[in-house]
C-alpha positions in Angstrom: 85.3 7.4 12.9 86.9 9.5 10.1 84.9 12.5 11.3 86.2 12.3 14.8 89.8 11.8 13.7 89.6 14.8 11.5 88.1 16.8 14.4 90.9 15.8 16.7 93.4 16.9 14.2 91.8 20.3 14.1 91.7 20.9 17.8 94.9 19.4 19.0 97.6 22.2 18.9 100.6 21.5 16.6 98.9 18.6 14.8 96.4 20.2 12.3 99.0 22.4 10.6 101.2 19.4 9.8 98.3 17.6 8.1 96.4 20.3 6.2 96.4 24.0 5.8 92.7 24.1 4.8 90.3 25.9 7.0 88.5 23.6 9.4 85.0 22.5 8.4 82.2 23.4 10.7 81.6 20.7 13.2 78.0 19.4 13.6 78.3 18.8 17.3 75.8 19.8 19.9 77.0 21.0 23.3 75.3 20.6 26.7 77.1 22.2 29.6 75.6 21.6 33.0 76.9 23.5 36.0 75.9 22.7 39.5 76.0 25.4 42.2 78.0 24.7 45.4 78.4 20.9 44.8 81.2 19.6 46.8 84.1 17.6 45.4 83.1 14.3 46.9 79.3 14.7 46.7 78.9 12.2 43.7 79.1 8.5 44.1 81.8 8.4 41.5 83.8 10.9 43.5 83.6 8.9 46.7 80.4 9.9 48.6 79.6 7.4 51.3 75.9 8.4 51.4 74.6 10.3 48.3 73.7 8.1 45.3 74.1 9.7 41.8 73.7 6.9 39.3 73.1 9.1 36.3 76.2 11.2 36.7 78.1 8.0 37.5 76.9 6.7 34.2 78.1 9.8 32.5 81.5 9.3 34.0 81.5 5.7 32.9 80.7 6.8 29.3 83.4 9.6 29.3 86.2 11.1 31.3 86.3 12.0 35.0 88.9 14.5 36.2 90.3 14.0 39.7 92.2 17.3 39.8 89.7 19.8 38.2 89.3 23.2 39.8 86.8 26.1 39.7 88.4 29.4 38.9 87.3 30.8 42.2 86.1 29.6 45.6 82.7 31.2 45.0 80.3 31.4 42.2 80.2 34.7 40.2 84.0 34.8 39.4 84.0 31.2 38.3 81.1 31.9 36.0 82.8 35.0 34.6 85.9 33.0 34.0 84.0 30.2 32.2 82.2 32.6 29.9 85.2 34.8 29.2 88.1 32.3 29.2 90.0 34.7 31.4 91.5 34.8 34.9 89.6 37.1 37.3 92.1 40.1 37.2 91.1 40.5 33.5 87.3 40.7 34.2 87.5 42.4 37.6 85.0 39.9 39.0 86.6 38.5 42.1 83.8 37.6 44.5 80.1 37.9 45.1 78.7 41.4 45.8 81.0 43.5 47.9 84.6 42.5 48.4 84.4 44.1 51.9 82.3 41.5 53.7 82.3 40.8 57.4 82.9 43.1 60.3 84.8 46.2 59.2 86.8 46.3 62.5 88.2 42.8 61.7 89.4 43.6 58.2 93.1 44.4 58.2 93.2 45.7 54.6 91.0 47.6 52.2 90.1 45.1 49.6 90.0 45.6 45.8 86.6 46.9 44.6 84.6 44.1 43.0 83.0 44.3 39.5 79.6 42.6 39.7 78.7 42.4 35.9 80.6 40.8 33.0 81.3 43.7 30.7 79.6 43.8 27.3 83.0 44.1 25.7 83.8 40.5 26.6 83.3 38.1 23.8 81.6 35.3 25.7 81.7 31.6 25.1 78.1 31.8 23.9 78.9 34.6 21.4 81.9 32.7 20.0 79.8 29.5 19.6 76.7 31.4 18.2 79.0 33.0 15.6 79.8 29.4 14.5 76.1 28.9 13.6 74.7 27.5 16.8 71.4 28.2 18.5 72.3 29.1 22.1 70.2 28.9 25.3 70.8 29.8 29.0 68.6 28.2 31.6 69.3 28.7 35.2 71.6 30.9 37.3 73.4 33.8 35.6 74.7 36.0 38.4 76.8 38.3 36.1 74.4 41.2 35.4 71.0 41.6 34.0 69.1 43.5 31.3 69.8 43.9 27.6 73.5 44.4 27.9 74.8 42.3 30.8 72.1 39.7 31.0 72.2 36.4 29.1 70.4 37.9 26.1 73.0 40.6 25.8 75.9 38.1 26.1 75.4 35.7 23.3 72.3 33.6 24.3 69.3 33.4 22.0 67.1 32.2 24.9 67.2 33.0 28.6 65.2 31.3 31.3 65.5 32.3 34.9 68.9 34.1 34.6 69.4 37.4 36.3 71.7 38.9 38.9 70.4 36.9 41.8 72.7 34.3 43.2 70.1 31.9 44.6 66.4 31.3 44.2 63.8 32.9 46.5 62.3 29.4 46.6 62.8 26.1 44.8 59.0 25.8 44.7 56.7 27.8 42.5 55.9 30.7 42.9 59.5 31.5 42.2 59.5 35.3 42.4 61.8 35.4 39.4 61.1 38.0 36.6 62.9 35.8 34.1 60.8 32.7 34.9 57.0 32.4 34.8 55.5 30.6 37.7 54.3 27.0 37.2 51.6 25.2 39.1 51.8 25.7 42.9 54.6 23.5 44.3 56.3 22.9 41.0 60.0 22.2 41.6 62.6 24.6 40.1 65.2 22.0 39.1 62.6 19.9 37.4 61.2 22.9 35.6 64.5 24.0 34.3 65.1 20.4 33.0 61.8 20.3 31.3 62.5 23.6 29.6 66.0 22.4 28.6 64.5 19.2 27.0 62.0 21.4 25.1 64.9 23.5 23.7 66.7 20.3 22.6 63.7 18.9 21.0 62.9 22.2 19.1 66.5 22.6 17.9 67.5 19.0 17.2 67.8 19.7 13.4 70.6 22.3 13.9 73.7 22.6 16.1 72.8 23.9 19.6 74.6 25.0 22.7 72.6 24.5 25.9 74.1 26.1 29.0 72.2 24.7 32.0 73.6 26.2 35.2 71.3 24.8 37.9 70.6 26.8 41.0 70.8 23.6 43.1 72.4 22.7 45.5 72.8 26.3 46.7 70.8 27.4 49.7 67.9 27.5 50.6 68.1 23.7 51.2 64.7 22.7 49.9 64.6 19.2 48.5 61.8 17.6 46.6 59.6 15.5 48.8 60.1 12.3 46.8 63.9 12.7 46.8 63.9 13.3 50.5 61.7 10.3 51.2 64.1 8.0 49.2 67.3 9.1 51.0 65.7 9.0 54.4 65.4 5.2 54.0 69.2 4.8 54.1 71.6 5.2 56.9 73.9 8.3 56.6 77.5 7.8 56.0 80.5 8.8 58.1 81.5 11.8 55.9 78.1 12.7 54.4 75.2 12.8 56.7 72.8 15.7 55.7 69.7 14.1 54.3 68.0 17.3 53.0 71.2 18.4 51.2 71.7 14.8 49.9 68.2 14.7 48.6 68.9 17.9 46.5 72.1 16.3 45.2 70.2 13.1 44.2 67.3 15.1 42.8 69.7 17.0 40.5 71.3 13.7 39.4 67.8 12.5 38.4 67.3 15.6 36.3 70.6 15.1 34.6 69.4 11.6 33.9 66.3 13.1 32.1 68.6 15.2 29.9 70.7 12.2 29.0 67.6 10.1 28.3 66.3 12.9 26.0 69.5 12.9 24.0 69.3 9.1 23.6 65.6 9.2 22.7 66.3 11.8 20.0 69.3 9.9 18.8 71.5 12.9 19.5 73.9 11.4 22.1 76.5 10.3 19.5 77.0 13.9 18.3 76.6 15.8 21.6 79.3 16.8 24.0 78.0 16.7 27.6 80.0 18.5 30.3 79.2 18.5 34.0 81.0 20.5 36.7 80.5 22.6 39.8 81.2 26.3 40.2 83.1 25.9 43.5 83.5 23.7 46.5 80.6 22.6 48.7 79.1 24.7 51.5 79.8 23.8 55.1 78.1 22.5 57.1 75.7 20.8 54.6 78.5 18.8 53.1 82.2 17.9 53.8 85.0 17.7 51.3 87.2 15.2 53.3 90.0 14.4 52.8 90.3 17.9 51.4 90.6 20.9 53.6 88.1 23.7 53.6 84.9 24.5 51.8 83.2 27.1 49.7 84.9 30.5 50.0 88.3 29.1 50.8 91.4 28.8 48.6 92.2 25.4 50.3 91.4 22.4 48.1 87.9 21.9 49.5 86.9 25.4 48.3 88.1 25.1 44.7 88.5 21.4 43.6 85.3 20.2 42.0 83.8 17.3 40.1 84.3 17.6 36.4 83.1 15.1 33.8 83.2 15.2 30.0 81.5 12.8 27.6 82.6 13.4 24.0 81.6 10.4 21.9 84.5 9.3 19.6 87.0 11.4 21.6 86.8 10.5 25.2 87.1 6.8 25.9 84.6 5.2 28.3 85.5 5.1 32.0 88.7 7.0 31.6 90.2 9.1 34.4 92.6 12.1 34.1 94.7 13.5 36.9 95.7 16.6 34.8 95.0 19.8 36.7 92.4 21.7 34.8 90.3 24.8 35.4 86.7 25.7 34.5 87.7 28.3 31.9 89.5 25.6 29.9 86.1 24.8 28.6 86.1 28.1 26.6 88.8 27.3 24.0 87.8 23.6 24.1 84.1 24.1 23.2 84.7 26.9 20.8 87.1 24.7 18.8 84.7 21.7 19.0 82.0 24.0 17.5 84.3 25.0 14.7 84.4 28.6 16.0 87.1 31.1 16.3 88.6 32.6 19.4 88.3 36.4 19.7 91.1 38.5 18.3 93.0 40.9 20.4 91.6 39.3 23.6 93.8 37.1 25.9 92.3 33.7 26.4 93.9 32.1 29.5 92.1 28.7 29.3 93.7 25.8 27.5 92.1 23.5 24.9 91.5 20.2 26.7 91.3 18.1 23.5 94.7 16.4 24.0 93.8 15.2 27.4 90.2 14.3 26.4 91.7 12.1 23.6 94.4 10.6 25.9 94.0 10.6 29.6 97.7 10.4 30.2 98.5 13.5 28.2 99.3 16.9 29.8 98.6 20.4 28.7 102.2 21.6 29.0 101.1 24.3 31.4 103.5 25.1 34.3 101.0 26.3 36.8 97.4 27.4 37.4 96.4 30.4 39.5 93.8 32.1 41.7 93.5 35.7 42.9 91.0 36.6 45.6 91.7 40.2 46.8 88.5 40.2 49.0 87.1 39.2 52.3 84.6 36.5 53.1 83.5 36.0 56.7 82.8 32.6 58.1 79.5 30.8 58.2 77.9 30.8 61.6 78.3 27.0 62.0 81.6 26.7 60.0 83.9 24.2 61.6 86.9 24.4 59.1 90.0 26.3 59.9 90.2 29.3 57.6 93.1 31.7 57.1 92.3 33.1 60.5 89.5 32.6 63.0 86.1 33.7 61.8 87.1 34.1 58.1 86.8 31.9 55.0 88.9 34.2 53.0 91.1 37.3 53.4 92.9 38.9 50.4 95.1 36.2 48.9 96.5 34.6 45.8 97.2 30.9 45.2 98.8 28.7 42.6 99.4 25.0 41.8 102.5 23.8 40.0 102.7 20.1 39.6 102.1 18.7 43.1 102.9 21.9 44.8 100.3 24.4 46.1 101.2 27.9 47.2 98.9 30.3 49.1 99.9 33.9 49.6 98.3 36.0 52.4 98.4 39.8 51.8 97.4 40.5 55.3 100.5 38.9 56.8 102.8 38.9 53.8 103.3 35.2 54.4 103.0 31.9 52.4 101.6 28.5 52.9 103.2 25.6 50.9 101.8 22.2 50.5 102.7 19.0 48.6 99.2 17.8 47.4 100.5 14.4 46.4 101.6 13.7 50.0 99.3 16.0 51.8 95.9 16.5 50.0 94.4 17.8 53.2 96.9 20.6 53.4 97.8 19.9 57.0 101.6 20.5 56.9 102.9 23.9 55.8 106.3 23.3 54.1 107.2 27.0 53.5 110.1 26.9 56.0 111.2 23.3 55.2 111.3 23.8 51.4 112.8 27.3 50.8 114.0 26.5 47.3 110.5 25.4 46.2 109.0 28.4 48.0 111.4 30.8 46.2 110.6 29.3 42.7 106.9 29.3 43.2 106.8 32.8 44.7 108.6 34.1 41.6 106.1 32.3 39.3 103.2 33.7 41.2 104.6 37.3 41.1 105.2 37.0 37.4 101.6 35.9 36.8 100.3 38.7 39.0 102.3 41.2 36.9 101.2 39.7 33.6 97.5 39.9 34.5 97.7 43.2 36.4 96.4 41.5 39.5 95.9 44.0 42.3 98.5 43.2 45.0 98.9 46.5 46.8 96.4 47.1 49.6 96.0 50.0 52.0 95.6 49.4 55.6 92.0 49.7 56.9 91.8 52.6 59.4 88.8 51.0 61.1 90.6 47.8 61.9 90.7 47.1 65.6 93.6 44.9 66.5 
């Protein structure tokens, strides 16, 4: 217990300096960071699913801390991954969306969006580089989506091992052959999520005598919706719920849960669980129509809660107390300073790190980070899914150029197309049904000033030219 107490004193701001001025000893902690793709906020049993069963992730939550108000740094995948690995808001990396920022019919785009950067620049000191510099063996297994090759692929960004990671945002198939140059094919019909897990367990076994950082960003539950036959057969025996009804999607959720269970079992078998931090999160909200984020509004691609609020679980033996719940708003990129500190590493000099160390909250679920607000910037267009039923910023669109912020219970969304604001009280209206911008002018003015100050501080692009091809 003395070890964990000394570690907490090191990573909780304002405490270590009062106790000792000695440099921190290197922590012998392993780190396993699991990131699901497109998993909705309520898709886990522990987050309220009325159909999908996820006993292994529920067990992880019962052994650690579950966050109710955790957010991805973006409503879609690449910018969230860039934020996670850089510790920075999207205006600093230039990665705002997936592929082009000018998606959807050109005649329906009012503005010319900001050009999108597709690769995380080599100049960025990544989470993996900072942890590797602390003496860790590092591995990436799964979806990368931030570049490829010797400079911008995983091997150029701090990982000693890369399996399956390239620029692609989804697999050609979940069954071998995979058509992935970074992943050799297995036997015909081998299932991708199981294969990644098997490889991850092999990495853990091979490196159990030294500190390791395993980043396991599964491709699942991103499209194509291709569940394993055994998982599908199991869920088909149960009646669908009222909110969650898609059996094929649910089978993929449950299949991923089973693979997480294999990782946890391997840590137990190797007697590594007591000195291994395990983190589980999703990169953005779930995709409509496969899942529903009720009572939250919206889905993947939207700055409404359903597009950005995600499941987020941390098990840190000796630090997180079992079955604790935090309501503190946190962001994906908060893992950067948290995990670097836990590894005994150093944050890069001369580089702004926007994330906050979560150690105070992980040690005390009632603590807060002392942060006034969190922010999103999405200067891009995303057209709607063909079967999308949610109401977006305007008909046919999931996103138009916008910014958003949350300060306490207040949520503000700024539309650059119309130069208007939406204001919601999330404590009273988690479904963002009632726009209070007109009813609460004093709150609107305060938050608008905060958002503008943040945009200026991060050089977020806010000036957009009109699109000459727009047809009103």
